C-alpha positions as CSV (number, residue, x, y, z in Angstrom):
1,M,0.0,0.0,0.0
2,E,1.2,3.5,-0.8
3,A,2.4,5.7,2.0
4,E,0.2,8.7,2.6
5,T,3.0,11.1,1.7
6,E,3.5,9.4,-1.7
7,R,0.0,9.9,-2.9
8,P,-0.6,13.0,-5.1
9,V,-2.4,16.0,-3.5
10,A,-4.0,18.8,-5.4
11,Q,-5.4,22.1,-4.1
12,T,-9.0,22.8,-5.3
13,A,-11.1,25.8,-4.7
14,H,-12.9,24.1,-1.8
15,G,-10.0,22.2,-0.2
16,R,-7.1,19.8,-0.8
17,V,-7.8,16.3,-2.3
18,R,-5.5,13.3,-2.2
19,G,-5.7,10.8,-5.0
20,G,-3.7,7.8,-6.0
21,T,-1.1,6.7,-8.4
22,E,-2.1,4.1,-11.1
23,G,0.7,3.3,-13.5
24,T,2.1,6.5,-14.8
25,L,-1.0,8.5,-13.9
26,A,-2.3,10.4,-10.9
27,V,-6.0,9.6,-10.4
28,F,-8.5,11.4,-8.3
29,R,-12.1,10.2,-7.8
30,G,-15.2,11.4,-6.0
31,I,-14.3,15.1,-5.7
32,P,-17.5,17.1,-4.9
33,F,-18.2,19.8,-7.6
34,A,-21.6,20.6,-6.1
35,A,-23.5,20.1,-2.9
36,A,-25.5,17.0,-2.3
37,P,-28.9,17.3,-4.1
38,V,-30.9,16.0,-1.1
39,G,-33.4,17.5,1.4
40,E,-34.2,21.1,0.4
41,L,-31.7,20.8,-2.5
42,R,-33.2,17.6,-4.0
43,F,-34.9,19.3,-6.9
44,A,-32.9,22.6,-6.8
45,A,-30.3,23.9,-9.2
46,P,-26.8,22.7,-8.2
47,Q,-25.2,24.6,-5.4
48,P,-21.5,25.0,-4.5
49,P,-20.1,22.3,-2.2
50,R,-19.1,23.0,1.3
51,S,-15.4,23.6,1.7
52,W,-13.3,21.3,3.9
53,E,-10.3,21.8,6.1
54,N,-8.6,18.4,6.1
55,V,-7.3,16.7,3.0
56,L,-10.3,14.9,1.3
57,D,-9.5,11.3,0.4
58,A,-10.2,11.1,-3.4
59,E,-9.4,7.5,-4.4
60,D,-13.0,6.2,-4.6
61,F,-15.9,7.2,-6.9
62,G,-18.7,9.2,-5.4
63,P,-22.2,7.6,-5.0
64,I,-24.1,6.7,-8.1
65,P,-27.0,9.1,-9.0
66,A,-30.5,8.0,-8.0
67,Q,-31.9,6.1,-11.0
68,A,-34.3,3.4,-12.1
69,E,-31.6,0.8,-12.5
70,V,-28.0,1.0,-11.5
71,P,-25.8,-0.1,-14.4
72,S,-24.7,-3.7,-13.7
73,S,-21.1,-2.8,-14.8
74,A,-20.8,0.1,-12.3
75,V,-18.7,0.0,-9.2
76,A,-20.8,0.4,-6.0
77,P,-18.9,3.3,-4.4
78,P,-18.8,4.1,-0.7
79,P,-20.5,7.2,0.7
80,N,-19.0,10.6,0.4
81,P,-18.1,11.7,4.0
82,F,-19.4,15.2,3.5
83,D,-22.8,14.3,2.1
84,D,-24.2,11.6,4.4
85,G,-23.7,9.0,1.6
86,R,-25.9,10.8,-0.9
87,G,-23.7,13.4,-2.6
88,C,-23.6,12.1,-6.1
89,L,-22.4,15.3,-7.8
90,T,-18.7,14.4,-8.0
91,A,-15.9,14.6,-10.5
92,N,-12.9,12.3,-11.4
93,V,-9.6,13.2,-12.9
94,W,-6.9,11.2,-14.7
95,T,-3.6,13.2,-15.3
96,A,0.0,12.4,-16.1
97,E,1.2,15.1,-13.6
98,L,-0.1,17.9,-11.6
99,S,2.0,20.5,-13.3
100,G,1.7,21.5,-17.0
101,N,-0.9,23.0,-19.3
102,R,-2.4,20.0,-21.1
103,P,-5.7,19.9,-23.1
104,V,-8.7,18.7,-21.1
105,M,-11.4,16.2,-22.2
106,V,-14.6,16.2,-20.1
107,W,-16.9,13.1,-20.6
108,I,-20.7,13.1,-20.3
109,Y,-22.1,9.6,-20.0
110,G,-25.2,8.3,-21.8
111,G,-28.1,6.3,-20.5
112,G,-31.3,7.7,-22.0
113,Y,-31.4,10.6,-19.5
114,L,-32.6,7.8,-17.2
115,A,-29.5,6.0,-15.9
116,G,-25.7,6.1,-16.0
117,S,-22.7,6.8,-13.8
118,A,-19.1,8.0,-14.2
119,A,-18.2,4.9,-12.1
120,D,-18.7,2.6,-15.0
121,P,-15.4,0.9,-15.8
122,G,-16.0,1.6,-19.5
123,Y,-15.4,5.3,-18.8
124,D,-12.0,4.8,-17.1
125,G,-9.9,7.7,-18.5
126,A,-6.4,6.1,-18.1
127,V,-5.8,5.1,-21.7
128,L,-6.9,8.5,-23.1
129,A,-4.9,10.4,-20.4
130,E,-1.8,8.5,-21.4
131,E,-2.0,10.2,-24.8
132,G,-1.3,13.7,-23.3
133,V,-4.6,15.0,-22.2
134,V,-6.3,15.4,-18.8
135,V,-9.5,13.4,-18.6
136,V,-12.4,14.4,-16.4
137,T,-15.6,12.5,-15.9
138,F,-18.5,13.4,-13.6
139,N,-21.9,12.4,-12.4
140,Y,-25.1,14.3,-13.2
141,R,-28.7,13.8,-12.1
142,V,-30.8,11.6,-14.3
143,G,-34.4,10.4,-14.4
144,V,-36.9,12.2,-12.2
145,E,-34.1,13.9,-10.3
146,G,-32.5,15.4,-13.3
147,F,-35.1,15.8,-16.0
148,G,-38.6,15.4,-14.5
149,Q,-40.6,18.5,-15.1
150,L,-41.9,19.6,-11.7
151,A,-43.8,22.5,-10.5
152,G,-41.6,24.5,-8.1
153,A,-38.3,23.3,-9.6
154,P,-36.0,24.5,-12.4
155,A,-36.2,22.6,-15.6
156,N,-33.2,20.5,-16.9
157,R,-31.5,20.0,-13.6
158,G,-29.3,17.4,-15.2
159,L,-28.1,19.9,-17.7
160,L,-27.5,22.5,-14.9
161,D,-25.3,19.8,-13.2
162,Q,-23.3,19.5,-16.4
163,V,-22.7,23.3,-16.4
164,A,-21.7,23.2,-12.8
165,A,-19.2,20.4,-13.5
166,L,-17.7,22.5,-16.4
167,E,-17.5,25.5,-14.1
168,W,-15.6,23.3,-11.6
169,V,-13.2,22.3,-14.5
170,R,-12.7,25.9,-15.4
171,D,-11.9,26.9,-11.8
172,N,-9.9,23.8,-10.8
173,V,-8.4,21.8,-13.6
174,A,-5.1,23.8,-13.6
175,A,-4.4,22.2,-10.2
176,F,-4.3,18.9,-12.1
177,G,-2.1,20.0,-15.0
178,G,-4.9,21.0,-17.3
179,D,-5.5,24.1,-19.4
180,P,-8.9,25.6,-18.7
181,R,-8.8,27.4,-22.0
182,Q,-8.5,24.1,-23.9
183,V,-11.5,22.1,-22.8
184,T,-13.2,19.6,-25.1
185,V,-16.6,18.2,-23.9
186,F,-17.5,14.8,-25.3
187,G,-20.3,12.4,-24.8
188,Q,-22.4,9.6,-26.3
189,S,-26.2,9.1,-26.6
190,A,-27.9,11.1,-23.9
191,G,-24.3,12.4,-23.2
192,A,-24.2,13.6,-26.8
193,G,-27.7,15.2,-26.2
194,G,-26.1,17.0,-23.3
195,V,-23.2,18.2,-25.5
196,A,-25.7,19.4,-28.1
197,A,-27.8,21.2,-25.4
198,L,-24.6,22.8,-23.9
199,L,-23.9,24.3,-27.4
200,A,-27.3,26.0,-27.2
201,M,-27.2,27.1,-23.5
202,P,-26.1,30.7,-22.6
203,S,-25.0,29.5,-19.2
204,A,-22.4,27.1,-20.9
205,A,-20.9,29.8,-23.2
206,G,-17.2,30.0,-22.8
207,L,-16.8,26.8,-20.7
208,F,-15.4,24.7,-23.5
209,R,-13.7,25.3,-26.8
210,R,-14.4,22.1,-28.6
211,A,-17.2,19.4,-28.5
212,I,-17.6,15.8,-29.7
213,A,-21.1,14.5,-29.9
214,Q,-21.5,10.7,-30.5
215,S,-25.0,9.7,-31.6
216,V,-27.1,12.7,-30.7
217,P,-30.7,11.9,-29.8
218,G,-33.2,14.1,-31.7
219,T,-35.8,14.2,-28.9
220,F,-36.0,17.6,-27.2
221,V,-39.4,18.3,-25.7
222,S,-41.8,21.2,-24.8
223,P,-42.5,22.1,-21.2
224,E,-46.1,21.0,-21.7
225,L,-45.1,17.5,-22.9
226,A,-42.5,17.1,-20.2
227,A,-45.1,18.1,-17.6
228,D,-47.7,15.7,-18.9
229,V,-45.2,12.8,-18.8
230,M,-44.2,13.7,-15.3
231,A,-47.8,14.1,-14.2
232,T,-48.6,10.6,-15.6
233,I,-45.6,9.1,-13.7
234,A,-46.6,10.9,-10.4
235,A,-50.2,10.0,-10.7
236,S,-49.4,6.3,-11.0
237,A,-47.6,6.6,-7.7
238,G,-50.6,8.4,-6.1
239,T,-49.0,11.9,-5.9
240,T,-48.5,15.1,-7.9
241,A,-45.7,16.3,-10.1
242,T,-44.6,19.0,-7.6
243,V,-41.6,19.4,-5.4
244,E,-43.7,19.0,-2.3
245,G,-45.5,16.0,-3.7
246,L,-42.3,14.2,-4.3
247,R,-40.1,15.5,-1.5
248,D,-39.9,12.2,0.4
249,L,-40.9,9.8,-2.4
250,S,-39.0,7.7,-4.9
251,L,-40.7,7.1,-8.3
252,V,-38.4,4.4,-9.5
253,A,-41.1,1.8,-9.7
254,A,-43.5,4.2,-11.5
255,V,-40.8,5.1,-14.1
256,D,-40.1,1.4,-14.7
257,A,-43.7,0.6,-15.2
258,L,-44.4,3.4,-17.7
259,D,-45.2,2.3,-21.2
260,L,-44.7,5.2,-23.6
261,R,-46.7,3.8,-26.4
262,E,-49.9,3.7,-24.3
263,H,-49.8,7.5,-24.4
264,A,-49.2,8.1,-28.1
265,D,-52.5,10.0,-28.4
266,R,-51.1,12.8,-26.3
267,W,-47.3,12.4,-26.7
268,G,-47.2,11.7,-30.4
269,A,-43.8,10.9,-31.8
270,F,-42.2,11.0,-28.4
271,A,-44.1,7.8,-27.5
272,Y,-42.1,6.0,-30.1
273,G,-38.8,6.8,-28.4
274,V,-36.9,4.8,-25.8
275,T,-37.0,7.0,-22.7
276,P,-39.6,9.1,-20.8
277,F,-37.1,11.9,-20.2
278,S,-35.4,14.4,-22.6
279,P,-34.0,17.9,-22.3
280,V,-36.8,20.5,-22.1
281,V,-36.8,23.6,-24.3
282,D,-38.0,25.8,-21.5
283,G,-36.9,29.1,-22.9
284,D,-34.6,29.8,-20.0
285,V,-32.1,27.1,-19.2
286,L,-32.4,25.8,-22.8
287,P,-33.8,28.6,-25.0
288,A,-34.1,26.6,-28.2
289,T,-33.3,23.2,-29.7
290,P,-29.7,22.7,-30.6
291,W,-30.4,22.7,-34.3
292,Q,-32.3,26.1,-34.1
293,A,-29.6,27.6,-31.8
294,L,-26.7,26.5,-34.0
295,R,-28.5,27.7,-37.1
296,D,-28.8,31.1,-35.4
297,G,-25.1,31.2,-34.6
298,A,-24.9,29.9,-31.1
299,S,-21.4,28.4,-30.3
300,R,-20.0,29.5,-33.6
301,D,-16.6,29.7,-32.0
302,V,-16.8,26.1,-30.8
303,E,-15.3,23.4,-33.1
304,L,-17.5,20.3,-33.4
305,I,-17.1,16.7,-34.2
306,V,-20.5,14.9,-34.5
307,G,-21.4,11.5,-35.8
308,H,-23.4,8.2,-35.4
309,T,-23.2,4.5,-35.9
310,R,-24.6,2.9,-39.0
311,D,-27.1,0.5,-37.3
312,E,-28.1,2.7,-34.4
313,F,-31.4,1.1,-33.5
314,R,-30.3,-2.6,-33.9
315,K,-29.4,-2.9,-30.2
316,M,-32.8,-1.5,-29.2
317,L,-34.5,-4.1,-31.4
318,A,-32.5,-6.8,-29.7
319,G,-33.2,-5.4,-26.2
320,R,-36.9,-5.5,-26.9
321,G,-36.8,-9.0,-28.3
322,L,-37.9,-7.8,-31.7
323,L,-35.0,-9.1,-33.9
324,G,-36.8,-11.2,-36.5
325,R,-40.2,-10.3,-35.1
326,V,-41.1,-6.9,-36.6
327,T,-44.4,-7.1,-38.5
328,E,-45.7,-5.1,-41.5
329,E,-48.3,-3.6,-39.2
330,M,-45.6,-2.3,-36.8
331,T,-43.7,-0.8,-39.6
332,A,-46.8,0.8,-41.2
333,D,-47.6,2.4,-37.8
334,A,-44.1,3.8,-37.4
335,L,-44.1,5.2,-40.9
336,V,-47.3,7.1,-40.2
337,A,-46.0,8.4,-36.8
338,L,-42.4,9.3,-37.7
339,A,-41.5,9.2,-41.3
340,P,-41.3,12.0,-43.9
341,E,-43.0,11.3,-47.2
342,G,-41.5,8.8,-49.6
343,Y,-39.8,6.5,-47.0
344,R,-41.1,3.2,-48.3
345,A,-40.5,4.1,-51.9
346,A,-37.0,5.1,-51.1
347,F,-36.1,1.6,-49.8
348,P,-38.1,-0.7,-52.1
349,E,-36.1,-3.8,-51.3
350,A,-36.2,-3.4,-47.5
351,T,-38.1,-5.9,-45.5
352,P,-40.6,-4.6,-42.9
353,E,-38.0,-5.1,-40.2
354,Q,-35.2,-3.4,-42.2
355,L,-37.4,-0.4,-42.9
356,Y,-38.5,-0.2,-39.3
357,E,-34.9,-0.3,-38.1
358,T,-33.7,2.3,-40.7
359,L,-36.6,4.7,-39.8
360,H,-35.9,4.5,-36.1
361,S,-32.1,4.8,-36.6
362,D,-32.7,7.9,-38.7
363,W,-35.3,9.5,-36.5
364,L,-33.6,8.9,-33.2
365,F,-29.9,9.4,-33.9
366,R,-28.6,9.4,-37.5
367,M,-30.3,12.4,-38.9
368,P,-30.2,14.5,-35.7
369,S,-26.5,14.0,-35.6
370,A,-25.9,14.8,-39.3
371,N,-28.2,17.8,-39.1
372,L,-26.2,19.2,-36.1
373,A,-23.1,19.3,-38.4
374,R,-25.1,21.0,-41.1
375,E,-26.6,23.6,-38.9
376,H,-23.4,24.5,-37.0
377,T,-22.0,27.9,-38.3
378,G,-18.6,27.1,-37.0
379,R,-16.2,24.3,-37.9
380,S,-17.8,20.9,-37.9
381,Y,-16.6,17.4,-38.7
382,L,-18.9,14.4,-39.4
383,Y,-18.2,10.7,-39.0
384,E,-20.1,7.4,-39.3
385,F,-19.0,4.3,-37.5
386,V,-19.6,1.2,-39.6
387,L,-17.5,-1.6,-38.0
388,E,-19.9,-4.4,-37.0
389,A,-19.8,-5.4,-33.3
390,P,-18.3,-8.9,-33.1
391,G,-19.9,-9.5,-29.6
392,S,-23.4,-11.0,-28.9
393,G,-23.0,-13.5,-31.7
394,G,-22.5,-10.7,-34.3
395,V,-26.2,-9.8,-34.5
396,L,-25.9,-6.2,-33.4
397,G,-24.2,-4.7,-36.4
398,A,-22.6,-1.3,-36.1
399,C,-25.0,-0.6,-33.3
400,H,-25.6,2.2,-30.8
401,G,-22.8,2.4,-28.3
402,V,-20.3,0.2,-30.0
403,D,-18.0,3.1,-30.5
404,V,-17.7,4.0,-26.7
405,A,-15.2,1.3,-25.8
406,L,-13.0,2.2,-28.7
407,T,-13.2,5.9,-27.8
408,F,-11.8,5.2,-24.4
409,G,-9.5,2.3,-25.4
410,N,-11.1,0.1,-22.7
411,L,-11.5,-3.0,-24.8
412,T,-12.2,-5.4,-22.0
413,G,-14.8,-5.4,-19.2
414,P,-18.6,-5.8,-19.1
415,L,-19.5,-2.9,-21.4
416,A,-16.8,-3.8,-24.0
417,E,-17.3,-7.5,-24.0
418,K,-21.1,-7.3,-24.7
419,M,-20.2,-5.4,-27.9
420,L,-16.7,-6.6,-28.8
421,G,-16.7,-10.1,-27.6
422,P,-14.4,-11.8,-25.0
423,P,-10.8,-10.8,-24.5
424,P,-8.3,-10.4,-25.8
425,P,-9.5,-7.9,-28.4
426,N,-8.4,-8.6,-31.9
427,A,-5.8,-6.5,-33.6
428,E,-8.3,-4.8,-35.9
429,L,-10.3,-3.5,-32.9
430,A,-7.1,-2.3,-31.1
431,A,-5.9,-0.5,-34.3
432,L,-9.3,1.2,-34.8
433,S,-9.4,2.3,-31.2
434,A,-6.0,3.8,-31.5
435,A,-7.1,5.7,-34.7
436,M,-10.2,7.0,-32.9
437,R,-8.2,8.1,-29.8
438,A,-5.7,9.8,-32.0
439,A,-8.4,11.7,-33.9
440,W,-10.2,12.7,-30.7
441,T,-7.1,13.8,-28.7
442,G,-5.7,15.5,-31.8
443,F,-8.9,17.5,-32.0
444,A,-8.7,18.3,-28.3
445,R,-5.2,19.7,-28.9
446,G,-6.4,22.0,-31.6
447,E,-4.8,20.0,-34.5
448,G,-8.1,18.9,-36.1
449,P,-9.3,15.3,-36.2
450,G,-7.4,14.3,-39.3
451,W,-10.1,14.6,-42.0
452,G,-11.8,17.5,-43.7
453,E,-14.6,19.7,-42.5
454,F,-18.2,18.8,-43.3
455,D,-19.1,20.7,-46.4
456,A,-21.5,20.7,-49.3
457,A,-20.0,17.4,-50.5
458,G,-20.8,15.8,-47.2
459,T,-17.2,15.0,-46.3
460,T,-17.4,12.2,-43.7
461,W,-14.9,9.9,-41.9
462,V,-16.3,6.4,-42.3
463,I,-14.8,4.4,-39.4
464,G,-14.6,0.7,-40.3
465,A,-11.9,-1.9,-40.7
466,D,-10.3,0.4,-43.3
467,P,-11.3,3.9,-42.3
468,I,-11.9,6.2,-45.3
469,V,-13.0,9.7,-46.0
470,R,-15.9,10.0,-48.5
471,S,-19.2,11.7,-49.1
472,Y,-21.9,11.0,-46.5
473,P,-23.0,7.4,-46.7
474,E,-26.6,8.0,-45.6
475,Q,-27.4,10.6,-48.2
476,L,-30.6,8.8,-49.3
477,S,-31.9,9.2,-45.8
478,A,-30.6,12.8,-45.6
479,N,-32.6,13.7,-48.8
480,L,-35.8,12.3,-47.2
481,W,-35.2,14.4,-44.0
482,A,-34.2,17.5,-45.8
483,G,-36.0,20.5,-44.3
484,H,-36.8,18.7,-41.1
485,D,-35.0,20.5,-38.3
486,F,-36.0,18.3,-35.3
487,P,-38.2,20.7,-33.6
488,C,-39.2,20.7,-30.0
489,L,-41.7,17.8,-29.5
490,P,-45.1,19.1,-28.4
491,L,-48.0,17.8,-26.3
492,R,-50.9,16.8,-28.5
493,S,-54.6,17.3,-27.8
494,P,-56.1,13.7,-27.8
495,A,-59.5,15.0,-28.9
496,S,-58.3,16.5,-32.1
497,G,-54.9,14.9,-32.6
498,R,-53.4,18.4,-33.0
499,E,-50.4,19.7,-31.2
500,R,-51.0,21.7,-28.1
501,T,-48.5,24.3,-27.0
502,T,-48.5,27.6,-25.1
503,S,-47.5,30.8,-26.7
């Protein structure tokens, strides 16, 4: 065991923290960047943490945020001594040394705005940090705690947590050898939705210089829709969607029991998604959807990498037990609810299941991601990941999330093995991971990712066994979705089928 005097100590704005040495890196875990969101602060905007006098032990992850289901691959961390075991808003740092001025990469995890934790071993930052960057991961509130629309509480508390974490990075990362002027925020799935939202949020302006958004969800919702979803969840638990109504209650069971499709008459397209929570375009925390905000010039000085996998929805089909079981009726229903005109004619050889999968991949992730690159008035770079996941019997294709393990270089462990198969990883996967890490860290250093900017020709890095740069591979879908800007999803009037919003 290391002697106490040999462990690295860093001075933060709220007190000293003592981490550990792992290989060539100094690693700090569980550093509070905000006060525990419990009691009177449970549904409040994040508040600064209390300062401490003694050196805070920072070798273990902070508690996992409250959520419907704790990820099976996550480490169950011990309580934070300052927050009675409930202070989940903590940050983690991997750095080569405490001195220096290295670029910083800040990760936002996915999980459908419903689950997730920075304690997941798949998000270990060691491999990336060894390539000359400081890596920061952090927890933010999810589910009802972070995204439930409640009377008496600010909207988008999970996004406000992300801003608070970035403010902590700005104020403290120099103590870990990082350059606060060279911050890249990156995330996947709901984490990419967070990145996209941050690009549109005035409170996040100036907190990062570059952004990487991997598989951006297109579902951003109106306050009316978010409130109706939350009222439905609360009513099933016998309470109201208010701060007082939920003060001492957990809605985990009610969230688990919710079937989105049962409410399609009111929730419209949102009922065809995969989660009951999404960022709320409330006009304050989030003034507009990311696509609208970028089109209007928001974050024009931020460089952006954005992309998606080829077979985004395949894993969702498998998770729902629908591989090989999608019917013509299911596809016809989805086409009416989600598709622009001409979808079936554009894919005449597709089976019902192939068309169903393509439509959901396009609507949920592929077209929102590509459109973000198109709408950005600053520098943007587009990619598509096409290498098929060898894990799970090879049935998942180039599915949602397969790129995460390669992004971090963590090619073993529960998250990776589900996608990539048992260890050791093959040479092709290792080489592709190295290429992705080189592109991401080169971008973070300000050198560009290594391929051309997205332009009228649709320049795209296609990440496969032999990565190439070419025109956008999904242009057929892009043509169908031309003119669709992924607007804020509204609440509908069930009597008339028309959208219902307030003005």
